[in-house]
Structure formats: C-alpha cells, structure tokens
C-alpha positions as CSV (number, residue, x, y, z in Angstrom):
1,M,91.8,63.4,119.6
2,S,91.3,65.9,116.1
3,E,90.3,64.4,113.2
4,Q,93.6,64.1,111.4
5,T,94.9,62.3,114.4
6,R,92.1,59.5,114.3
7,E,92.5,59.1,110.4
8,Q,96.8,58.8,111.0
9,S,95.5,56.3,113.8
10,R,93.8,54.2,111.8
11,P,95.1,50.8,110.5
12,P,96.4,50.4,106.9
13,G,93.7,49.6,104.5
14,H,90.3,50.7,106.3
15,H,88.7,51.6,103.1
16,D,89.6,48.2,101.3
17,H,85.9,47.1,100.9
18,R,87.4,44.4,99.0
19,E,88.4,42.9,102.9
20,G,84.6,42.1,103.3
21,F,82.6,41.8,106.4
22,L,85.8,43.0,108.8
23,S,86.5,45.9,106.9
24,R,82.8,47.0,106.8
25,L,81.9,46.5,110.0
26,W,85.1,48.4,111.2
27,H,84.2,51.1,109.3
28,E,80.6,51.1,110.9
29,L,82.4,51.2,114.3
30,E,84.3,54.2,113.8
31,H,81.3,56.0,113.0
32,L,79.8,55.1,115.8
33,V,82.7,55.8,118.5
34,A,83.9,58.8,116.6
35,P,80.9,60.2,113.8
36,H,82.5,62.0,111.2
37,S,79.3,64.3,109.8
38,H,79.6,65.7,105.8
39,D,77.0,68.3,106.6
40,A,78.2,71.7,105.6
41,A,77.5,73.5,109.0
42,D,79.9,70.9,110.6
43,K,82.2,71.6,108.3
44,V,81.8,75.5,109.1
45,D,81.9,74.7,112.6
46,T,85.0,73.0,112.0
47,A,86.6,76.0,110.0
48,L,85.6,78.7,112.6
49,E,87.2,76.3,115.7
50,S,90.4,76.6,113.7
51,S,90.2,80.4,113.3
52,R,89.5,80.6,116.8
53,D,92.9,78.7,117.5
54,G,94.6,80.9,115.0
55,M,93.2,84.3,116.7
56,R,93.8,82.9,120.2
57,T,97.4,82.5,118.9
58,V,97.8,85.5,117.5
59,W,96.7,87.7,120.4
60,L,98.9,85.8,122.7
61,S,101.8,86.1,120.6
62,L,100.6,89.8,120.5
63,A,100.6,90.0,124.5
64,V,104.6,88.3,124.9
65,L,106.2,90.7,122.4
66,G,104.5,93.6,123.5
67,G,105.7,93.0,127.2
68,T,109.5,92.0,125.9
69,T,109.5,94.9,123.3
70,L,108.4,96.9,126.6
71,A,111.2,95.3,128.9
72,E,113.8,95.8,126.4
73,A,112.7,99.5,125.9
74,A,113.1,100.6,129.4
75,I,116.4,98.6,129.5
76,A,117.4,100.4,126.5
77,A,116.7,103.5,128.0
78,V,118.7,103.1,131.3
79,S,121.7,101.6,129.6
80,G,121.9,103.5,126.4
81,S,122.1,100.5,124.3
82,I,121.2,101.2,120.6
83,A,121.1,97.9,119.9
84,L,118.7,96.6,122.5
85,L,116.9,99.8,121.9
86,G,117.0,98.9,117.7
87,D,115.9,94.8,118.9
88,A,113.2,96.6,121.0
89,I,111.8,98.2,117.7
90,H,112.1,95.1,115.7
91,N,109.9,93.1,118.5
92,G,107.4,95.6,118.4
93,A,107.4,95.3,114.5
94,D,106.9,91.7,114.9
95,A,104.4,92.2,117.3
96,L,102.6,94.3,115.0
97,T,102.4,91.5,112.6
98,A,99.4,90.3,114.5
99,L,97.7,92.9,112.8
100,P,97.3,91.6,109.0
101,L,96.9,87.8,110.5
102,G,93.8,89.0,112.7
103,V,92.4,90.9,110.1
104,A,92.9,87.8,107.5
105,F,91.3,85.3,110.5
106,V,88.4,87.5,110.6
107,V,87.8,87.9,106.9
108,G,88.3,84.3,106.3
109,R,85.4,83.5,108.8
110,R,82.9,85.4,106.0
111,A,80.3,82.7,104.1
112,A,80.4,82.2,100.5
113,S,78.7,84.8,98.2
114,R,78.0,84.4,94.5
115,S,81.3,86.8,93.6
116,Y,83.7,85.0,96.1
117,T,82.4,81.2,95.6
118,Y,84.9,79.5,97.3
119,G,84.9,81.9,100.7
120,Y,87.4,84.3,102.0
121,G,90.1,82.0,103.1
122,R,92.6,83.0,101.1
123,A,93.0,86.3,103.2
124,E,95.4,84.4,105.4
125,D,97.5,83.9,101.7
126,L,97.4,87.9,101.6
127,A,98.6,88.0,105.2
128,G,101.3,85.5,104.4
129,I,103.0,88.3,101.8
130,V,102.5,91.0,104.3
131,I,104.3,89.0,106.8
132,V,107.2,88.2,103.8
133,L,107.5,91.6,103.2
134,L,107.9,92.4,107.2
135,I,110.3,90.0,107.6
136,A,112.2,91.5,104.4
137,A,112.2,95.0,106.2
138,S,113.6,93.0,109.3
139,S,116.9,91.8,107.6
140,A,117.4,95.2,105.5
141,L,117.1,97.1,109.3
142,A,119.5,94.3,111.2
143,G,121.9,94.8,108.1
144,Y,121.3,98.8,108.2
145,E,122.1,99.0,112.0
146,A,125.0,96.8,111.8
147,I,126.7,98.7,109.5
148,G,126.0,101.9,111.0
149,R,127.3,100.6,114.7
150,L,130.8,99.0,112.8
151,I,131.1,102.3,111.4
152,N,130.2,104.5,114.4
153,P,131.0,102.2,117.6
154,R,129.1,103.5,120.6
155,E,129.8,102.6,124.1
156,V,127.4,100.6,126.4
157,T,126.8,100.8,130.2
158,H,125.1,98.6,132.7
159,L,125.8,95.1,130.7
160,W,124.1,92.6,132.7
161,A,121.2,94.8,132.3
162,V,121.2,94.3,128.6
163,A,122.7,90.6,128.8
164,L,119.3,90.2,130.5
165,G,117.1,92.2,128.1
166,A,118.5,90.3,125.5
167,L,118.1,86.9,127.0
168,A,114.2,88.2,127.2
169,G,114.3,88.9,123.7
170,F,115.2,85.5,122.8
171,V,113.0,83.8,125.2
172,G,110.0,85.5,123.9
173,N,110.1,85.5,120.5
174,E,111.4,81.4,120.5
175,W,108.1,80.8,122.8
176,V,106.0,83.0,120.3
177,A,107.8,81.2,117.2
178,R,106.9,77.8,118.3
179,Y,103.7,78.8,119.7
180,R,102.6,79.7,116.0
181,V,104.6,77.6,113.7
182,R,102.6,74.8,115.8
183,T,99.4,76.0,116.0
184,G,99.8,77.4,111.9
185,R,100.9,73.6,111.1
186,R,98.0,72.4,113.1
187,I,95.1,74.0,111.5
188,G,96.7,74.4,108.1
189,S,97.6,78.4,108.1
190,A,100.6,79.1,105.8
191,A,100.7,82.8,106.9
192,L,100.8,81.9,110.7
193,V,103.8,79.5,110.3
194,A,106.1,82.1,108.1
195,D,105.2,84.5,111.1
196,G,106.4,82.0,113.6
197,L,109.5,82.3,111.2
198,H,109.4,85.8,111.7
199,A,109.5,85.4,115.4
200,R,112.2,83.2,115.2
201,T,114.3,85.6,113.2
202,D,113.7,88.3,116.1
203,G,115.2,85.9,118.3
204,F,118.3,85.6,116.8
205,T,118.9,89.0,116.5
206,S,118.5,89.5,120.4
207,L,120.7,86.6,120.6
208,A,123.4,89.1,118.6
209,V,122.6,91.8,121.3
210,L,123.8,89.6,124.1
211,L,126.6,88.4,122.5
212,G,127.5,91.5,121.4
213,A,127.2,92.6,125.3
214,G,129.4,90.0,126.0
215,G,132.3,91.1,123.4
216,V,132.0,94.4,124.6
217,A,132.5,93.2,128.2
218,L,135.4,91.7,126.8
219,G,136.9,95.0,125.5
220,W,135.7,94.0,122.1
221,R,133.8,97.2,120.7
222,A,133.3,96.2,117.1
223,A,131.8,92.8,118.5
224,D,128.0,93.7,118.3
225,P,127.7,95.2,114.7
226,V,129.8,92.2,113.6
227,I,127.6,89.3,115.0
228,G,124.9,91.7,113.8
229,L,125.7,91.1,110.3
230,V,126.1,87.0,110.7
231,I,122.7,87.4,112.2
232,T,121.5,89.2,109.5
233,V,122.4,86.0,107.0
234,A,120.4,84.0,109.2
235,I,117.4,86.4,109.3
236,L,117.7,86.6,104.9
237,S,117.7,82.5,105.1
238,V,114.3,82.2,107.6
239,L,113.5,85.0,105.0
240,R,113.9,82.2,102.1
241,D,111.8,79.8,103.9
242,A,109.4,81.3,104.5
243,G,108.7,83.0,101.1
244,R,108.8,79.6,99.2
245,Q,106.0,78.2,101.7
246,V,104.1,81.5,100.8
247,Y,104.1,81.4,97.4
248,R,103.9,77.5,97.3
249,R,100.3,78.0,98.8
250,L,99.9,80.9,96.2
251,M,100.4,78.4,93.6
252,D,98.2,76.0,95.1
253,A,100.5,73.0,95.8
254,V,100.0,70.3,98.0
255,D,102.1,68.0,99.4
256,P,102.9,65.1,96.6
257,E,101.8,62.4,99.6
258,L,98.3,63.7,99.7
259,I,97.6,63.1,96.3
260,D,99.5,59.5,96.2
261,R,96.7,59.0,99.8
262,A,93.7,59.9,97.7
263,E,94.4,58.1,94.5
264,A,95.1,55.2,96.8
265,A,91.3,55.6,98.2
266,L,90.1,55.6,95.2
267,R,91.7,52.6,93.7
268,D,90.4,50.7,96.5
269,M,87.0,50.9,95.6
270,D,85.0,48.1,94.0
271,Q,83.1,50.3,90.8
272,V,85.9,52.0,90.4
273,R,87.8,50.7,87.3
274,A,90.8,53.9,86.8
275,V,91.8,56.5,88.2
276,G,92.2,60.1,86.5
277,A,93.0,63.3,87.5
278,V,93.3,64.1,91.2
279,R,93.9,68.3,91.8
280,M,93.7,69.7,95.5
281,R,93.9,73.2,96.5
282,W,93.9,74.8,100.4
283,I,91.5,77.4,100.4
284,G,92.2,79.0,104.1
285,H,92.7,76.2,106.6
286,A,90.9,73.5,104.6
287,L,91.6,71.5,101.2
288,R,89.2,71.0,98.4
289,A,89.6,68.2,95.5
290,E,88.4,67.2,91.6
291,A,89.0,63.8,90.9
292,D,88.2,61.6,88.0
293,I,87.2,58.3,88.1
294,V,86.4,55.8,85.4
295,V,83.0,53.3,86.0
296,E,81.4,51.0,84.0
297,P,79.1,52.1,81.3
298,A,75.9,50.0,82.6
299,L,75.8,51.9,85.5
300,T,72.7,54.1,85.6
301,I,72.6,57.5,86.3
302,V,71.8,56.8,90.3
303,E,74.3,54.4,90.4
304,A,77.2,56.5,89.2
305,H,76.0,59.0,91.6
306,A,76.2,56.7,94.1
307,V,79.7,55.8,93.5
308,A,80.4,59.7,93.0
309,V,79.3,60.0,96.9
310,E,81.0,57.3,98.1
311,A,84.6,58.4,96.4
312,E,84.3,61.7,98.1
313,H,83.3,59.9,101.2
314,A,86.5,58.0,101.0
315,L,88.6,60.9,100.0
316,I,87.8,63.1,103.1
317,H,88.4,59.8,105.2
318,A,91.6,59.8,103.9
319,V,92.9,63.1,103.6
320,P,93.5,65.0,106.5
321,R,91.8,68.5,106.3
322,L,89.8,67.5,103.2
323,T,86.0,69.5,103.1
324,A,84.7,68.3,100.1
325,A,85.5,66.8,96.8
326,T,84.0,66.9,93.3
327,V,84.1,63.7,92.0
328,H,83.5,62.9,87.6
329,T,82.8,60.1,86.8
330,D,83.6,58.6,83.1
331,H,82.7,55.7,81.3
332,V,85.2,52.3,80.0
333,A,85.0,53.3,76.3
334,T,83.3,50.5,74.0
335,P,83.0,50.2,70.5
336,E,78.8,51.4,71.5
337,T,79.7,54.1,73.6
338,G,83.6,55.5,72.0
339,D,85.8,58.1,73.7
340,P,83.1,60.0,76.2
341,H,84.9,62.9,75.8
342,A,85.5,63.0,71.9
343,P,83.0,66.2,72.2
344,L,85.9,68.3,73.8
345,G,89.0,66.9,72.0
346,H,88.6,70.6,69.8
347,H,88.9,72.1,72.8
348,G,92.2,70.4,74.3
349,P,95.8,71.8,74.3
350,A,96.6,70.1,70.5
351,A,93.9,71.5,68.9
352,A,94.8,74.7,70.3
353,E,98.1,74.3,69.0
C-alpha cells in the first residue's frame, strides 16, 4: 500500500492530540505497522522509485507506439492511404516525446547542489513545455492535412486494411494515454500527464482515419478531410487542458485542498495558538511546504524547535507526497515583547509604496 493510500485510509482526526491516550496509541501503532521514516535517504529512495515508475512508463509507451507506427506505415504503403500515413507520422512524433521525458526523469534524479539547492525536479516541467509544443504542432499538422485532402481528394484502396490500421492506432494510443496519465498522477508528474493527453489526441486522429475510410466506402470522398477538421478542434481542446496543467505547475499552483489539510493538521496541535501563512510548491514528484505557526512566548528555544519539528511531522502525514516542510515559529504578542516582526516592518509592501 502506498503512503498516500495509507494516509487516505486513516480515520479523520488521527492527528488530533486532544483526543488523548487513544489517539496517541493509534498514532504509535501506525508507526509499528507501517513505519514512516523522515530520514533524507528514505525520501531520496522514494523519489528514485517514482522516477523508475516514470521511466518504465515512458519506454513501454515508446515500444507500443513504435509498433503501432510501423503497422500503420506498412498498411499505408500497401493501400496508398495518405491519411493513414499521416497518422503513422503523427504517432511516430508522439513516440518521440519519450525523449524529453526520459531526459527529464534522468536529470531529475541528480542530487541537489549549491547552485540547484532544490534539486533538478523542475526538469519535468521543462519537458512539459516541449510536450505542449508537440501537441500544438500535431494539431497544426492535422488541420493542414485535413484541408489539403479536402482541396485535393485522393483515392484509397484496401479500405478494410486501412480500417484495421486505424483501429490499431486508436487502441494503441488510448492504452498509452491511460497508462501515462495514471502513472503521471500517481507519481505527481505533470509532464507525463500532459504526454498522456497528447497520446489521446493521436487516438482521436486514428478514429478520424477510420471514419473517413467508412465514408469513402459509402461513396463520400470528402468524408476523411471533413472529419479530420473536427478532430483538429478536439486536439485543440486537449491542448488547452494540457497547457493549463503545465502552466499551473510552472506557476507553483497546488490543489487548495492540500492547503486546507495542512492548516487543519497544524490547528489540531496542542501548542499551536494560531496558523499563519502556508505555502507549497512542487519540485518534480514531491511537494515542499513553508508554514508559520504561533506559540506561547514562554517556550524556550528548545521547546519551540520541538513544536516546529512536530508540526513538520504532522504536515508530512497530512499532505500526500509532501517530503519536507520549513516551519517558522512566532510567539503571541504581549505588552512586554511587542510585535515580533516589527524590525521587518519597513521592508513590507506598505513601506515600498
């Protein structure tokens, strides 16, 4: 069972230490049955395992799409179907998206350095940009070919073979799309999800070839290019969705529900008097967080640090795929201590105005 699955299966309120002995006992039993280490080495192992899952998906997808491309190209050579040949070229281009993804997964495994202090996980976001550009190019190519066939219709023979080739293209692309999207969501890779959506557009293009062959069989020569234009619109719709997802990742967007879960976990702690700003961002397959909490001013430095460590522990358990959190402790303002952030007041947004 994955860590995310374990977290979702736990009963609500398992971090609520105010429930007393039973809550603490349940928490300790969880560690005995399913230990959760916070050592850096274990977190690296988890990241590597995610990258291995991604690489396995990428290369298996390449093999499936490569086989589909060869089959379509062979049938296109026999039947003279330009539409099927174009679909084969399209699928071949989709198979080549394995290259930027493969490079991204390899680069993402590199350890953090003094220059790249957060590691190289953002390489996948760059790969996502390349994939979105490939989807855009595919839509342009599909539209261009559809208009070209509409202006200059061409005779197609062996329609049954063309139909089989189109079905093979659709089945292959749909299988690859489901596999990529499922793995991408499991390991938190926006690039892999976008590439899965790209494969789905290629499946739609294959269906256009199938329907076009059916139209030609019924005597409507313009069936293939007309349906090709409709599929181009569908590809543009998927392009919009994939582009939005990659854009959100580049802009450090996260699901607001994750922020809600983090804030709830912090508020459930006995020694936390208030919760300030909570921020998260994706670094490759993992989340990192920053959180401000307010504690009593009478706590010693050692005690306040212990609260911060407990808060990070609670966040890692509450938020799936969170590997680390930086917790800043403030104290409750009193007449004696005043505002703990007063020395920074002249650096705030109001002062800049």
